[in-house]
C-alpha positions in Angstrom: 53.2 17.5 -67.3 52.8 17.0 -63.7 53.0 20.7 -62.9 50.1 21.3 -65.5 47.9 18.6 -63.6 48.9 20.3 -60.4 47.5 23.6 -61.7 44.4 22.2 -63.0 43.7 20.4 -59.6 44.3 23.6 -57.6 42.1 25.6 -59.8 39.2 23.0 -59.8 39.5 22.6 -56.2 39.0 26.5 -55.8 35.9 26.3 -58.1 34.4 23.3 -56.6 34.9 25.0 -53.1 33.2 28.1 -53.8 30.1 26.4 -55.5 29.8 24.1 -52.3 30.0 27.0 -50.3 27.5 28.8 -52.4 24.9 26.1 -51.8 25.1 26.8 -48.0 25.8 30.6 -47.8 25.6 32.7 -51.2 27.3 35.7 -49.1 30.4 33.8 -48.1 30.8 32.2 -51.4 30.7 35.5 -52.8 33.2 36.9 -50.3 35.5 33.7 -50.8 35.2 34.2 -54.8 36.2 37.7 -54.6 39.3 37.1 -52.8 42.2 37.5 -55.1 43.2 33.7 -54.6 43.2 33.1 -58.5 45.3 36.2 -59.1 47.8 35.3 -56.4 48.2 31.8 -57.9 48.5 33.5 -61.4 51.3 35.5 -60.1 53.1 32.5 -58.7 52.6 30.5 -61.8 53.6 33.2 -64.0 57.0 33.7 -62.0 57.6 29.9 -61.7 57.3 29.6 -65.5 58.9 32.5 -66.5 60.9 34.3 -64.0 60.6 37.3 -66.1 60.2 40.5 -63.7 58.9 42.8 -66.6 55.9 40.2 -67.2 55.2 39.9 -63.9 55.2 43.7 -63.2 52.8 44.1 -66.0 50.5 41.2 -64.9 50.6 42.4 -61.2 49.8 46.1 -62.2 46.8 44.5 -64.6 45.3 42.7 -61.7 45.9 44.8 -58.6 
């Protein structure tokens, strides 16, 4: 349960940070939002949850 809470907090921090950056500099916020931060976190979390290499490969191929 704690792991789920940590994942939610990290995701919320990213969303809030991008929205706060967007208030000051929309262009920079778009750059930060376009970085594959969420995708990389998804890859890390998928590996931590399943350790299934075929699922990891399919996910990575789909996002990159």
